[in-house]
N, C-alpha and C positions, 0 to 999 in steps of 0.2 A: 612543287609545281603541279598544278592540276592539268590533266589531259582530258580531251573530250570524252574518253571512255570512263573517266572517274567522276564525271559530272552527275549531279542529281537529276538532270533532265534526261528524258528518253528521246527527245528531239535532237538530232545531231547538229542542227544549225544553232540551237540554243546552247548546246554543249560547247560548240566552237566559240560562240560569243563570250562564254565565261572564261576562256583561257586568257592567261596573261599576254600572250602574243597578239590576240585579237584586240584586247584592251589597249595595248601599246600602239598598235596600228591605228586604231580609232583616235587615240590621243594625238599622235603625230599629225594625222589628217586635220584635226581640229586646230592644232597649234599653227598650222600653215594657213588654212582656209579662213578662219575667223579674223585674224589681223588683216589679211589682204582684203577681205570683204569690207571690213570697217574702214580701211584706208580708201578704198575705191568709193564707197558710199559718201564718205566725208568730202572727198575731192569732187564728186558729182554734185552734191548738194551745195557746196561752196560755189561751183560754177552757176548753178541755177539761181542761187540767192544773189550772186554778183550781177547776174543778168537782170534780175528784178529790182534790186536795191541800188545798184551802182551803174545805171545805164550810161552815164557820162564817161565813167572809167572804161567800160567795155567798148565804147564807140571810139576810143582814141585810135587814130590811124597809126599803124606801125610802118607800113610800106604800101604805097599805092592805095588800093581799096581794102587792103587787109587790115583789120582792126584787132584789138585785144580779145574781143568776144569771139571772133572767128578762130584765133589762135587757141583760145581755151577750149572751144568746141572741137577743133581738130585734136587737141591734146587728149580729149576724152577717148577718141578712137585709138590714138597711139597708146594710151594707158591700157585700154582693153586688150590690144594685141600683145603688149608687153607682159601683162598679167597672164595671158594665155600661154605665151612662150615660156615664162618662168615656171608656171604650174606644170606644163608638160615635161619640162626638164626635171623638175623636182619629182614628179610622179614616176618617171622612168628610172630615176636614180635611187629614190628612197622608198616610195610607196609600193610600186608594182612588184618588186622582188619579194617583199614581205607578204603582199596579198597572194602572190603566186604560191608561196610556201604554204599559206593557209589553205589554198585550193587543193594543193597536193595532199595536205593532211586530211581534208574532207574526202578526197578520192580514196585514200587509204582506209578511212572509216567505212566508206561505202563498200569496199572490197571485202571487209571483214564481216559485214552484215549478211 
C-alpha cells in the first residue's frame, strides 16, 4: 500500500491523490453522483419532451385547475429536494468520514515537512 511519503511526486497533494484511499473515495463519489445525475437528467428531459410533444396529455386536469403538467413540474422540485436530502445523508455517513481521514493524513504530512 503506497503512502503519500512513498510517492514519486514531491507535491503532497499529488501524492495523496495517488493513494488507494483517495482513489477509493473518488470512486465512491462517482458511483453515487453519476447515476443520480443520469436519473435526474432523464426525468427532467422526459418532462420537457412531454410538455413539447404531448401537450394534450400534460393538460389533462387531475383536480380543479391542477393538470398533469403542473404535477410533473412540481415533481421536479420534489425530486431536487429529495436528491439533496439523500446526498447530504450519504455524504455525512459515507463520504465525509473518509474525506476527513484524508485531511488528517495531509495535516500529518504537513507537520513532518
